[in-house]
Backbone as CSV, one residue per row, in Angstrom:
resi,resn,N_x,N_y,N_z,CA_x,CA_y,CA_z,C_x,C_y,C_z
1,MET,0.820,-1.227,-0.003,-0.011,0.023,0.019,0.865,1.229,-0.005
2,LYS,0.575,2.173,-0.939,1.376,3.408,-0.992,0.941,4.371,0.075
3,PRO,1.888,5.243,0.531,1.525,6.336,1.459,0.491,7.248,0.817
4,SER,-0.462,7.744,1.607,-1.484,8.598,1.078,-1.059,10.072,1.321
5,VAL,-1.460,10.912,0.353,-1.109,12.322,0.333,-2.317,13.187,0.008
6,TYR,-2.651,14.114,0.882,-3.665,15.102,0.590,-2.954,16.249,-0.117
7,ILE,-3.499,16.586,-1.255,-2.891,17.635,-2.072,-3.641,18.952,-1.745
8,GLU,-3.010,19.862,-1.054,-3.647,21.137,-0.738,-3.533,22.128,-1.936
9,THR,-4.309,23.131,-1.972,-4.527,24.022,-3.069,-3.232,24.580,-3.671
10,THR,-2.246,24.830,-2.839,-1.015,25.513,-3.384,-0.299,24.627,-4.369
11,ILE,-0.472,23.290,-4.236,0.298,22.390,-5.110,-0.149,22.523,-6.540
12,PRO,-1.452,22.378,-6.922,-1.806,22.592,-8.270,-1.543,24.019,-8.751
13,SER,-1.657,24.990,-7.831,-1.367,26.394,-8.186,0.138,26.547,-8.664
14,TYR,1.046,25.954,-7.887,2.434,26.043,-8.312,2.708,25.217,-9.556
15,LEU,1.973,24.173,-9.776,2.207,23.307,-10.940,1.928,24.017,-12.228
16,VAL,0.872,24.791,-12.282,0.407,25.374,-13.528,0.666,26.888,-13.598
17,ALA,1.265,27.489,-12.631,1.525,28.900,-12.581,2.546,29.296,-13.707
18,ARG,2.366,30.508,-14.176,3.388,30.993,-15.065,4.741,31.110,-14.333
19,PRO,5.821,30.800,-15.000,7.116,30.847,-14.354,7.379,32.175,-13.622
20,SER,7.763,32.045,-12.369,8.005,33.226,-11.550,9.387,33.797,-11.805
21,ARG,9.488,35.111,-11.674,10.802,35.788,-11.755,11.451,35.767,-10.415
22,ASP,10.683,35.544,-9.341,11.247,35.405,-7.994,11.939,34.132,-7.876
23,ILE,13.217,34.146,-7.546,14.067,32.916,-7.528,13.522,31.904,-6.527
24,VAL,13.033,32.307,-5.410,12.482,31.373,-4.409,11.205,30.687,-4.934
25,LEU,10.298,31.483,-5.469,9.086,30.938,-6.031,9.346,30.062,-7.233
26,ALA,10.289,30.481,-8.057,10.575,29.659,-9.211,11.209,28.296,-8.769
27,GLY,12.005,28.288,-7.684,12.465,27.061,-7.141,11.363,26.168,-6.609
28,HIS,10.378,26.753,-5.950,9.238,26.010,-5.438,8.449,25.445,-6.617
29,GLN,8.274,26.184,-7.626,7.594,25.649,-8.843,8.332,24.462,-9.428
30,GLN,9.613,24.622,-9.503,10.446,23.483,-10.115,10.403,22.232,-9.212
31,VAL,10.522,22.450,-7.897,10.445,21.247,-6.999,9.074,20.611,-7.090
32,THR,8.042,21.438,-7.164,6.666,20.890,-7.264,6.507,20.081,-8.559
33,ASN,6.996,20.623,-9.641,6.921,19.858,-10.914,7.746,18.563,-10.864
34,ASP,8.921,18.700,-10.252,9.729,17.442,-10.082,8.997,16.404,-9.268
35,TRP,8.413,16.811,-8.167,7.670,15.877,-7.303,6.505,15.286,-8.086
36,TRP,5.764,16.105,-8.833,4.584,15.686,-9.513,5.004,14.631,-10.599
37,GLN,6.092,14.895,-11.274,6.542,13.967,-12.323,7.141,12.671,-11.798
38,ASN,7.980,12.822,-10.690,8.773,11.708,-10.230,8.251,10.973,-9.012
39,SER,7.733,11.699,-8.021,7.345,11.078,-6.799,5.887,10.800,-6.671
40,ARG,5.020,11.543,-7.391,3.615,11.326,-7.302,3.187,9.843,-7.526
41,PRO,3.775,9.169,-8.516,3.340,7.791,-8.677,3.534,6.865,-7.481
42,ASN,4.397,7.257,-6.532,4.691,6.461,-5.389,3.721,6.741,-4.276
43,HIS,2.678,7.487,-4.520,1.721,7.880,-3.457,0.279,7.796,-3.991
44,ASP,-0.633,7.511,-3.014,-2.071,7.636,-3.340,-2.516,9.040,-3.035
45,LEU,-2.993,9.753,-4.008,-3.332,11.215,-3.834,-4.847,11.321,-3.511
46,PHE,-5.162,12.372,-2.720,-6.458,12.737,-2.435,-6.604,14.228,-2.309
47,ILE,-7.858,14.695,-2.640,-8.143,16.129,-2.460,-9.513,16.195,-1.846
48,SER,-10.045,17.431,-1.645,-11.378,17.627,-1.120,-12.086,18.683,-1.974
49,GLN,-13.368,18.841,-1.707,-14.147,19.853,-2.442,-13.556,21.291,-2.134
50,TYR,-12.935,21.457,-0.962,-12.282,22.720,-0.647,-11.207,23.087,-1.627
51,VAL,-10.447,21.992,-1.993,-9.403,22.245,-3.048,-10.041,22.661,-4.383
52,ILE,-11.053,21.929,-4.776,-11.743,22.208,-6.018,-12.276,23.682,-6.069
53,THR,-12.924,24.060,-4.936,-13.443,25.354,-4.843,-12.405,26.399,-4.931
54,GLU,-11.257,26.235,-4.262,-10.207,27.237,-4.263,-9.489,27.291,-5.610
55,VAL,-9.164,26.157,-6.253,-8.551,26.210,-7.531,-9.411,26.761,-8.672
56,SER,-10.686,26.747,-8.459,-11.641,27.229,-9.445,-11.727,28.756,-9.468
57,ARG,-11.125,29.411,-8.539,-11.184,30.873,-8.464,-10.098,31.488,-9.380
58,GLY,-10.297,32.783,-9.717,-9.285,33.465,-10.437,-9.502,33.369,-11.965
59,GLU,-8.419,33.693,-12.697,-8.506,33.742,-14.128,-8.943,32.376,-14.656
60,GLN,-9.951,32.350,-15.508,-10.654,31.133,-15.936,-9.688,30.116,-16.594
61,SER,-8.783,30.604,-17.463,-7.897,29.682,-18.135,-6.930,28.997,-17.118
62,MET,-6.475,29.790,-16.134,-5.588,29.182,-15.134,-6.374,28.272,-14.184
63,ALA,-7.578,28.629,-13.872,-8.431,27.785,-13.029,-8.651,26.454,-13.780
64,GLN,-8.872,26.508,-15.027,-9.126,25.258,-15.784,-7.821,24.342,-15.786
65,LYS,-6.707,24.974,-15.893,-5.422,24.239,-15.841,-5.286,23.587,-14.505
66,ARG,-5.573,24.273,-13.442,-5.510,23.704,-12.040,-6.432,22.546,-11.957
67,LEU,-7.708,22.705,-12.425,-8.683,21.626,-12.348,-8.195,20.387,-13.213
68,ASP,-7.629,20.697,-14.299,-7.190,19.622,-15.198,-6.123,18.700,-14.476
69,VAL,-5.175,19.325,-13.764,-4.098,18.497,-13.169,-4.698,17.666,-11.965
70,LEU,-5.886,18.072,-11.484,-6.475,17.328,-10.406,-7.440,16.261,-10.853
71,GLN,-7.692,16.199,-12.166,-8.590,15.227,-12.742,-8.248,13.806,-12.308
72,GLY,-9.224,13.112,-11.786,-9.062,11.714,-11.437,-8.607,11.490,-10.028
73,ILE,-8.252,12.523,-9.286,-7.849,12.361,-7.874,-9.077,12.241,-7.035
74,PRO,-9.168,11.241,-6.236,-10.411,11.032,-5.399,-10.615,12.174,-4.424
75,LEU,-11.892,12.479,-4.254,-12.298,13.567,-3.246,-12.626,12.890,-1.934
76,LEU,-12.079,13.449,-0.857,-12.414,13.006,0.455,-13.607,13.813,0.937
77,PRO,-14.620,13.196,1.470,-15.822,13.983,1.824,-15.620,14.737,3.147
78,ALA,-16.279,15.896,3.225,-16.425,16.576,4.462,-17.472,15.874,5.280
79,THR,-17.247,15.739,6.561,-18.177,14.994,7.418,-18.405,15.845,8.709
80,THR,-19.286,15.414,9.509,-19.499,16.043,10.798,-18.232,16.076,11.578
81,GLU,-17.484,15.041,11.554,-16.186,14.997,12.284,-15.182,16.006,11.749
82,THR,-15.105,16.124,10.436,-14.201,17.122,9.838,-14.596,18.515,10.202
83,GLU,-15.890,18.768,10.197,-16.399,20.103,10.584,-16.074,20.429,12.017
84,GLN,-16.259,19.454,12.941,-15.951,19.713,14.311,-14.469,19.944,14.542
85,LEU,-13.598,19.163,13.886,-12.219,19.356,14.088,-11.723,20.664,13.438
86,ALA,-12.306,20.979,12.304,-11.915,22.262,11.641,-12.281,23.414,12.500
87,ARG,-13.432,23.441,13.148,-13.865,24.518,14.030,-12.845,24.645,15.221
88,GLU,-12.447,23.482,15.741,-11.528,23.519,16.887,-10.152,24.055,16.424
89,LEU,-9.723,23.695,15.258,-8.464,24.168,14.700,-8.512,25.691,14.492
90,ILE,-9.630,26.159,13.944,-9.760,27.609,13.688,-9.630,28.331,15.022
91,ARG,-10.256,27.827,16.038,-10.164,28.411,17.369,-8.774,28.405,17.946
92,ARG,-8.157,27.225,17.904,-6.809,27.084,18.542,-5.704,27.788,17.781
93,LEU,-5.849,27.840,16.459,-4.825,28.452,15.617,-5.058,29.929,15.415
94,ASN,-6.224,30.390,15.910,-6.637,31.779,15.764,-6.528,32.314,14.361
95,LEU,-7.060,31.470,13.403,-6.956,31.782,12.000,-7.818,32.976,11.558
96,PRO,-7.214,33.837,10.769,-8.061,34.970,10.228,-9.122,34.418,9.209
97,GLU,-10.116,35.208,8.989,-11.221,34.827,8.153,-10.773,34.171,6.837
98,GLN,-9.807,34.859,6.167,-9.383,34.372,4.824,-8.614,33.076,4.881
99,ALA,-8.213,32.639,6.075,-7.432,31.389,6.165,-8.205,30.223,6.836
100,LYS,-9.496,30.347,7.032,-10.250,29.343,7.715,-10.305,28.066,6.926
101,THR,-10.303,28.144,5.624,-10.323,26.906,4.812,-9.087,26.055,5.071
102,ASP,-8.008,26.643,5.511,-6.812,25.866,5.848,-7.062,24.872,6.925
103,ALA,-7.922,25.221,7.885,-8.294,24.306,8.962,-9.072,23.117,8.393
104,TYR,-9.876,23.374,7.351,-10.638,22.252,6.759,-9.721,21.263,6.002
105,HIS,-8.674,21.818,5.357,-7.725,20.947,4.687,-7.064,19.975,5.728
106,ILE,-6.647,20.613,6.847,-5.972,19.838,7.880,-6.951,18.805,8.477
107,ALA,-8.141,19.253,8.787,-9.156,18.316,9.392,-9.534,17.165,8.514
108,ILE,-9.769,17.448,7.271,-10.169,16.352,6.310,-8.998,15.349,6.204
109,ALA,-7.777,15.828,6.101,-6.631,14.864,6.019,-6.553,14.037,7.279
110,ALA,-6.689,14.669,8.461,-6.552,13.957,9.712,-7.674,12.932,9.949
111,VAL,-8.910,13.404,9.738,-10.067,12.547,9.983,-10.053,11.289,9.038
112,HIS,-9.544,11.515,7.808,-9.533,10.346,6.883,-8.220,9.569,6.955
113,GLY,-7.380,9.877,7.951,-6.190,9.108,8.161,-5.106,9.197,7.069
114,ILE,-5.055,10.396,6.460,-4.091,10.546,5.360,-2.705,10.693,5.988
115,ASP,-1.734,10.083,5.366,-0.322,10.075,5.867,0.312,11.456,5.823
116,PHE,0.177,12.115,4.663,0.922,13.390,4.441,-0.035,14.437,3.863
117,LEU,0.135,15.707,4.306,-0.520,16.817,3.726,0.526,17.618,3.044
118,LEU,0.418,17.750,1.719,1.360,18.412,0.925,0.937,19.845,0.603
119,THR,1.817,20.846,0.955,1.431,22.223,0.844,2.635,23.138,0.679
120,TRP,2.439,24.319,0.099,3.396,25.413,0.189,2.900,26.518,1.071
121,ASN,1.828,26.284,1.761,1.256,27.301,2.685,2.057,27.233,3.996
122,CYS,3.064,28.041,4.078,3.960,28.050,5.272,3.566,29.083,6.253
123,THR,2.368,29.692,6.087,1.881,30.705,7.016,0.923,30.015,8.026
124,HIS,-0.062,29.314,7.500,-1.107,28.749,8.365,-1.116,27.243,8.428
125,ILE,-0.375,26.551,7.614,-0.375,25.050,7.634,0.997,24.516,7.962
126,ASN,1.969,24.696,7.096,3.293,24.167,7.260,4.163,25.170,7.994
127,ASN,3.865,25.322,9.295,4.519,26.255,10.089,4.792,25.600,11.434
128,MET,6.033,25.616,11.922,6.322,24.877,13.124,5.518,25.223,14.365
129,HIS,5.177,26.515,14.473,4.321,26.952,15.626,2.959,26.374,15.472
130,MET,2.439,26.367,14.252,1.086,25.847,14.015,1.043,24.358,14.135
131,GLN,2.086,23.688,13.680,2.060,22.187,13.640,1.883,21.563,15.033
132,ARG,2.596,22.145,15.980,2.453,21.627,17.339,1.005,21.716,17.805
133,ARG,0.374,22.889,17.594,-1.004,23.097,17.989,-1.968,22.225,17.213
134,ILE,-1.610,22.002,15.928,-2.426,21.097,15.097,-2.371,19.668,15.617
135,GLU,-1.158,19.182,15.943,-0.990,17.811,16.488,-1.830,17.650,17.749
136,ILE,-1.755,18.640,18.658,-2.441,18.529,19.992,-3.980,18.518,19.708
137,ALA,-4.473,19.396,18.880,-5.899,19.463,18.570,-6.371,18.137,17.996
138,CYS,-5.649,17.601,17.053,-6.017,16.344,16.407,-5.988,15.214,17.448
139,GLN,-4.949,15.142,18.231,-4.869,14.104,19.227,-6.011,14.150,20.224
140,GLU,-6.328,15.334,20.716,-7.405,15.458,21.669,-8.763,15.146,21.061
141,ALA,-8.909,15.231,19.769,-10.118,14.878,19.057,-10.151,13.392,18.665
142,GLY,-9.065,12.707,18.959,-8.991,11.277,18.612,-8.391,10.932,17.293
143,TYR,-7.656,11.824,16.688,-7.086,11.634,15.349,-5.579,11.827,15.392
144,SER,-4.871,11.265,14.428,-3.442,11.591,14.205,-3.406,12.615,13.106
145,ALA,-2.650,13.680,13.413,-2.463,14.717,12.377,-1.596,14.110,11.272
146,SER,-1.892,14.547,10.030,-1.098,14.138,8.848,0.242,14.828,9.033
147,VAL,1.296,14.171,8.549,2.557,14.881,8.500,2.505,15.926,7.422
148,ILE,2.814,17.170,7.839,2.676,18.296,6.878,3.984,18.692,6.356
149,GLY,4.086,18.872,5.047,5.325,19.302,4.429,5.160,19.719,2.997
150,THR,6.294,20.177,2.457,6.306,20.640,1.050,6.768,19.467,0.139
151,PRO,6.600,19.642,-1.164,7.084,18.607,-2.079,8.594,18.380,-1.908
152,GLU,9.339,19.396,-1.588,10.771,19.230,-1.364,11.049,18.244,-0.232
153,GLU,10.234,18.242,0.764,10.430,17.371,1.929,9.953,15.961,1.662
154,LEU,9.072,15.797,0.716,8.471,14.475,0.412,9.140,13.744,-0.762
155,ILE,10.160,14.384,-1.357,10.887,13.721,-2.484,11.733,12.590,-1.853
């Protein structure tokens, strides 16, 4: 059985984005493409409706490209349990309104027992201060938090 990976919205965004002139972002784009091409087949990928909703925003042609790369990846359903855990994460992480969906990504991955949550969101998800609080909240709710990291860390 392959390790499971929840693909958060930043991954398809980096995959199809126009090449960045910013050297750091360009590096993230390249690593994401390398992971997608070389490491993705070694994992079972999953997304949620939250990912679909987020990647559907913005310029229509780019939104379609993001949706295209996600084609065929199974959707994990939102449940009462994911809703409860997400609300607790929002409270504990003190997330601003525009970042509340980040708690739903974390909750869906944890409730469904996903091994890894792959993201470039280093503000509200892949952040050492947040990760400890995420782990505690998930544990107290009876779940194991997914290991959160970037494509670079999962290669």
